[in-house]
N, C-alpha and C positions, 0 to 999 in steps of 0.2 A: 799242326796236328788237328784232327777232327774227331770229336768224341761220338759215341753211339747216340747220345742225346741230340746232338746237332744234326747228325745223319738222319735220325728219325724225324726231326722237325722239318728238315728240307724235303725228304722223300714224301712225307704225308701231306705236304703243301701242294703237291701236284694233283691235277684233276683226277678224282676217283681212285687215287692210290690207296692201297691197304697194306697192313702189316700182318704177317703170319709166320708161324714157326716152320722151319724147313730142316728136318733132321736136327742136328745140334746147332743150327745157325738161325739167325733172324732173316726173314726175306721180306722184300717190298715188291708188291705186285700191282699190275693194272689188268683188270678183266681176267684175273686168275693167272696171268703170265708173269713170271719173275723178271724184273729188270735189274734188281740188285740184291745181294745178300751181305750179311755182316758176320764175321767170325770173331767173337769177343775173346777167344783164347789167344789167337795170334794177332789180333787187332788188324785184320785185313778185310777189305771189301772186295766183292767180286761183282762186276757189272757187265751187262750185255751191250756190246757196241757193234757197229758195222765194221767190216774189215778196214774200210778207209779211216774211220774215226779211231780205231784201235792203233793203226799205224801213226796217225797224227799225234795222239796223246802220248803214246809210249816213246815216240821220237824225242819228246821234250825232256824226258828224264826216265831212262829205262830201269833205274834202281827203284823208283817210286811207283811207276805204272808200267805193267808188262803183261803179255798174254799168259794165260794159264798154260802150263807146260804139258799139254796133252791134246787130244782131238778137240776138246771143248775150246781151247784157245784158238784153234783154227776157225771156230764158228763165232768168234768175236768175244768170248768170255775173257775178261781182263781183270787182273789183280791190281788193287791199289793199297799201298802201305799207309794205313791211316795215321801212324805216328809221325810220318815224314811229310805228308802232303799239306799244302796250304789250303785253307778253307775255300778261297775264291776259285782255285783250280778244281778242287773236288766238286764243288757245286756245278761247275760247267760240265764235268764228266758225268755227274749224276743226271743232269737235265738231258744230256745227249743220250744216255742209256734209256731214260724214260721215253723219249721221242722215238727211239729205235723200236721199242716194243709196243707202245701204245697205239690204239686205232688212230687213223689219220685225223679224225675230227678232234680227238683229245690232244694229239700231238700239235695240231695247228693252234688249238686254244692256248697251249703253253707258249708256243712260239710268238703268238700275238701279244700275250702278256709280257713276254720278255722285250719285245720291240717297243711297246708302250712305255716300259720302265727304263728304256735305254740300256738294256742288258745285251750281252753278246748274242750273236745269232748262231744258228746251226751252221756247221762248216759247209762251204760251197763244194758240191760234189764235182763240179768241173775243175776246180782248183786242185782237189785231191787227185783227180784223174791225171792232171798235168804232172803232179808230183810223182805219181806212180810210174810214169813213163821214163823217169830218170834212172840212172844207175843206182845201186843200193846206197852208196855213200852220199851221192848228190840228192837222192830222195830224202834221206835223213835231214840234210841241210834245209831243203825246201819245207819239210814238215815242221821243223823247229821255227823257221822264219814265219810260216803261216800261223802257227800257234801263238807266237808272241805278238804278231800284228793283230790277230783276232782279240787277244787279251787286252791290249792297250788302245786299240781303235775299234771298240765293239760296235759303234754306230756307223762305221764306214761301209758304204756299198762295196761289194767285191765281185769281180768277174774276170773272165779271160778277155783281155783287151789287147789287140795286136799280137795275139798268139801267146801271151803269157799273163800270169796273175797280177792284177792291179787293184788297189783300194782307192776309193774316191770319197771325198767329203763335199756334199752339195754339188756333185758333178765335176769337181776339180780333182785330177789325179794327184795322189799324195805319195804313195809308195808302191813298189812292186818288185818282183824278182824275175830273173830269166836265166836260161841256160846259155852259157858261152863256152867256148872251147876250153876244157879243163877246169871250169869253175862255175859257181852260181853267183850271179851279180845281183846284189840288193841295190835298188835305185830309189833315191828320194828326189822328187821333181823340184823341190825348193831347197835342196840340201846345201847348196853353196852359201846360203844365208844362215846356216846353223852355227857357223864358227866352230866346227868340230875337226880337230886334227886327224881323227880316224877315218874321215870321209875324203875321197878324192874327187876333184871336179870332173864333170863329164859333159861334153858338148859345149855349145855356144850360148846356152841359156843359163838356167840357175840350178841344174841338176847336179847331184853328187852321188857317188857310189861307194860300195864296199864289196870286195870279192872274196868268196870263201871256197876253199878246196877241201876243208874237213869240218866236221861238226864242232870240233874242239876250238875252232877259231871264233865261234859265236860267243860274244860276251854279252850276257843278257842285260846287265846294268847299262852298258853303252847303248844297246838296242832300245831299251825302254826309254832312255833319255832322248835318243834320236826320234823315236816315234812320238813322244810328247811334243818335241819341237816341231814335228811335221804338222801337228794340229795348230800350233800357235803361230807358225811362220809359213805363209803361203803366197805364192805367185800365181796369177790368174792364167793358167794354161787353158782353162775351159773356153775362154773367149779370144784366144790368141789368133785364130783364123779370122774372126771378125775384125780384129785390129791389125790385120795384115802383117802378122809376125811381131807385133809390138807386145812385150810382156810387161804387165803392170802388177805391182804388189798389192795383195789383198789385205794382209795383216802381218 
């Protein structure tokens, strides 16, 4: 749960953000443009997101985060149930809304602050574009996987690599997902060393995978544990070519 007091503290901590009344609601603005409102009667927030970010956040839990049910929803306005959402998740949504509305200079200022403090980064638009190319069910799987990876590996570099989304730590590939026939495959480059029954060995090196055909198959507790292990347990794929195919353990 996030209270209006915490909402206000976070929103007004962003560069040049202000608070103003907006009909019967409280609004938070940047350069007079609204990036978020709060309805204290129904205990809901409404935030301005891009279409891509709206898809990404709402895919993680459509009961807590979902588009406004009218033309405004199609323009990115998104409802958040404040009694149900976790603070860490809401702060990420709020920062994303601010960056969507703020002038580029102020948006970059917040992004740089987040980077210096090892906070999560704004979602990679190339990865979201990849997700959007999938069928509706597979797109939802990709969006949830991306959201959880961003949440638990906030400092990881992410990009499209060999045609699919991959996250790196210090240049070493850690985790990624790809479209296979009839499923989405989540791959951990060092997953065979995780000692996890839920992951299947893949290839001749140290990779392990999990395949999903529906969003209901994603167990976030398992995924969080695997992602934490992906930071703690790594094989050095970054230098495998220099070592002529020899893989050495980093940690």
